[in-house]
N, C-alpha and C positions, 0 to 999 in steps of 0.2 A: 337668282332673279329677285328684283325688288318686290317687297311686299306692299300691300295696299297702302298702309300708312306712309311708306316712303314715297310712293307715287303721288299721294295727296300732298305730302310735304313739298315735293318738287313743283306741283301745280301752284301751291300757295307762294312758294319762293318766286316763281316766274311772275305771278301777279304782283307781289310786293316789289319786285324789281322794275315794275312799270312796263312790262312787255305789252299788255293791251294798250292800244293807241299808237304803237310804234309801227313803222313801215320797214319792210325788208327792201334794202337798196341793192344788195348783191348776195349771192349764195355760191359758195365754193364747196366742192366735195373732193375728198382725197380717199375715195373708196370706189374702185371700179364697179360700174353698173348701178350704183345707187342713184336714184332719181331718174333713171331712164324709163321712158314709157314706150311700150311697143306700138301704141296707137298714135304716137307723135304729138301728144298734147303738151309737150314742153318740159315735163319733169320738173326738176328743181329750178330751171330758168323761168318757169311760169310763176314762181314766187316773187320775182322782182316787182316792186311796186305795190305789193299786196299789203294791206293794213290789218294788223292783228286786232280783232274785235273782242276776243275773249278766249279763255282756256278752260276746258272742262275735262273731267276724267270719267271714264267708264271702265270699271275693273282696273286693270293694270295698263290701260291705254290712255294716252294724253291726246286730246284733240284741240289743236290751235285753230280757232274759228277765225277766218279771214273775211275781208270785205267781199271776196268772191271765192268760195270754196273752203276747204278744210285741210289742214296739214295733220296727218295722223302720225303719232310717234309712239314707239314701244321701246323701252330701254333695254330689252333683252336681259341677258345675265349680268352684264357689267357696265351698261351704258349710263351716262349721266349728262346733264345739261348744266352749263355755267354761263352766266352773264359776265362778260369781260369788258374792262376799260381798254381804250386804245393803247395805253402804255403797258398793259399786261402781256407777258409772254404767253404764246399759245401753249396749250397742254400738249404733252408728248403724243398722245393718242387721239388728237382731234381728227374726226372723220368728216364732219360737215361744219362749216362756219356760215352763220347767217349774219350779215352785216346790217345794222340798224340805222335808222335816219338820225339818231342822236350820237353817232360815232362809236357807240358800244357794239359789241358783237355777242351773239349767242353761239356757244360751241357745243357740239355733240361729240362727246369723247367716248371711245370704246376700245379698250386694249385688246379685246378678242376679235374685233372687226365683226 
């Protein structure tokens, strides 16, 4: 499991990559059940069009503050986030891809699912 310094380093990396101010234009998941909401509130599809306002960390949790709502992320034992250019090959174990309005993408990778 990532330690606190690694989670803080991830938060700083996302800020340095300019994630705040970007808009999610599309979200794709290759992980059955992820993002589903039993209450029908939209799950990952509700992130389309949301603008990232900031990123904060509480403990080992990352909170991506949006113009409406918050995206909570926990890296688990082996998860990591990477900001990718359009020409970059996807990581082998990418489970969720967040496409950004500047043509980059944010990949959530986890070999353990």
